[in-house]
N, C-alpha and C positions, 0 to 999 in steps of 0.2 A: 543577528545570531550567526555564529561561525558555521561554515559548511560541516556536514556530517563527518566526524572524525573516527577513524578506526580505533583510536584509543578510548573513545567514549562509549563504544558499543561492544556487544558480544561478537567478536569477529570470527568465531569458530563454529558456527552452526552447521556448516557443511564442510568439514575439514577434509573429507574424502578418504578416510582411513578407518578400519574397523577398531584399531586400538587407540587409546587416548594419547593425543600428541604430547610430547615432552614440553616442558616450559620453554626451552630454547626454540623448539619448532613453532610454538605459539607466537613467540616474540618475532621470529623471522617472518612468519606468514603475515602477522599484523603490520610489520614494517613494510613488506612488499605491497600489501593492499593499500595502506595509507599513502605510500609514495605513488603508486599507480593512479589512485584517484586524484591526487594533487596534480599529477602531470596531465591527466585527462581534462581536469578543470581548466588548466592553462592552455594546453595545445589542442585539445579535442581528441576524440576516440580514434577516428580514422587515420589521423596524421601521425599517430604514435605506434611504434613497433614494440614487440616484446623485448627485443634487444635493448632498446632505449630505456624501457622501464626497468630492466635489470640493472643497467648502468646507473640510472638515477638512484636506485636503492642500494648501490654498492654491492650487488650480488652477482653471481654468475648466471649466465643464461640458463644453464641446466637447473640451477636452484629455483629460478623463477618459474620454469616450466614444471618443476616438481610440485610446487604449490598451486600453480594456476596454469593449466595446459593451454590457455588461450586468453585473449583479451575479453572474450565473452564470459569466460569463467570468472574473471575479476568483477565484471559488471553484475553477474549473477550473485556473487558474494555481497556486492553492494545492495542489490535488491533484498537479499535475505536480511541484511543488517538493518536496512531501513524498516523492514516489516517488524523485526524484533523490537526495535526502538519505538515504533508506533504503538505496538501492543503494550509495551512497558509504560509508556507515558499515559496512555488511557487508564491502565490499571492503577497508576499512581493517583490520577485525578479522581477516579471513582472511590479509592480508598480514603482520600482526604475528606470526602463528604458523602459517606455511605448512605444511600437512600434519600438524600436531600436534593439531588439534582433532577430537574424535570427532563423530559425527552429532548427538548430543544437545547438545553444546556449540555446534555450528554453528547448529542450530535455535534454541537459546536466545538466541544473538546476534541472530538475525533478529527474534524476538518482542520481546525486551527493547529493542532499539534503536528499534523502531517505537513502543513505549510511551514511550521517552525523548523522541522527536521530538514526540509528541502530548500530552505530559504537561500542558501548559498550555492545551490546546484542548478539554477535555472538554465544556464548554458549547457550543462551536461545533460539535463533532462530534454532539452531541445534536440540534442543529437540522438538521444535514445528513442524519442517519440517517432522518429522517422521510420523505425523498424516496425511500427504498428501496422503499416501497410504491406508488410512482407510476412504473410502467415507462417511460412516455413522457417523464418529466422528465429534462432534460439532466444533472442532478446525481445521479440514481439510481445507487447503487452497483452495481446489476445491470442498468442500462440501456445502450442503445447509445452514449450520450454519454460514458460512462466506460470503454468496452471497452478502449481503449488502456492506461489506467491499470491495469485489472485484469490484462491480459496482462503488463505490465511487473512488476507485483507478484508474479504467479505465477512469473515468470522469476527474481526474487530468491530465492524459495524453491528453485527449481531449482538456482541457483548454490550455495546452502547445502548441498543434497544432494550436489552434486559427483560424485565418482567412487565414492560409496558402493556396496558390492557389493549389488546388488538385482536381482531378476528384471526383465525388460523391462517387463512389465505393471505392476508396482508402481512402477517408475520413471516410467511414463507417468501413473499415477494420483496419485502422492504430491504433486506441487507444487500441483495444484488442490485436493486435500483439505486441504493445509496452509493455502492461502489462505482457504478456507472456515472453517477452524478459527480463523484469526487474526481474521476478521470477527466471529465469535461472541465471541472474547476482547475485542475492542474494544467490543462492545455491553455486556459485563459491566463493562468499564473505565469507561464513561460513568456507570454507576450506583454504582460503588465509592466510598464515602465514607470508607474507611479512610485513615489517615495516608499521604499520598503514594501512595495506591492500592496498598499493599503486599499486600493480599489478591489483587489481580489478578496481581501478580508471583509470589506463591506458587502461585496456580492454574496459571499458565503452566509453572512448574517441575514441578509434580505431573503435569500433563497430558502433558508431554513425556517424563517418566519412563515413564509408562504406554504412550505411543505407541511409544517405541523398543522396549519389551518386546513389544508387539503386532506390530510389524514382524518381529521374530524368528520369531514364530509364523506370520505371514501368508506368509512365504517358503516354508513347507513345501509340497512338491509336491502334497499332497492337496488343498490349497486353491486350486490353479491354476484349476480350472473356475469357482470362485466369483469369483476376481479377474477372469477373462475376462468373466463376466456383468456385473460392475460396470462394467468398462471400456466394454463395448458400450452399456450403459444411459446412461452419461455422454456418450458420443460421440453417440448418437442424440438425446439431449436438448440437444445443442449446448453442453454444459458443459465439454468438454475442448478446450482451445485447440489449433489445428492444429499449432502449433510444438512441442507436447508429445505428439505422436502416438507410438504404440509403435515407430516406426522410429527414434526417438532412440537413439544408440548406448548399449548397456547391457551389463552382465555377463550372460552366458548363464545360463539356469536351472540347468544342471548345475554351475555354479561357485558357486551361491548356497546 
């Protein structure tokens, strides 16, 4: 699969203006973004300057800064578009077979479509993952600057879980746990040199098989106190998004 292209995605989720951009402005921004990502993929993020990006796009430096005030703003737009595309592809998969996919198949669609989107960007991802260890960096996967992207990604996993019969506490925990698992998978994906990263694909399928089996055991009433302790721990640590609180409608314990 080809690397994520600005022309294939909705490039204007965060245009940065209160009024609707003109068609010409949309084209200019899309061109700047796609050019910048192509240069980043070839030369790397740190080695490239905004002046070089503007020159590669055939634009003035002022125009480049108008649409993207920094390289970080370009990558943030990339994050936004990856997230939009991920949600779109899952929605398309679910609409093709409404109600007929089991939990493992729905989760498999989430993980594999994310890998499909990022297939050509492993080098770029490797450069971006380094910021995870810098909490204050705007591109840190765990930082404040990417909180919106994290929450949207977690909500994609929540969508895949759907109306699966689960106790309320598991329903609250599972989307965040799946997001964390997918981040670990992406790290493995970056290092995977197998043809078309098939080892990562097999890892995903194996892990999801085990996960679904473990969920069947985790639903047992005897483990409810353990689940409650984990839920409290994550909430106290600020790792459980407010939108995924235990008040989310769920099947009652007695039904699970």
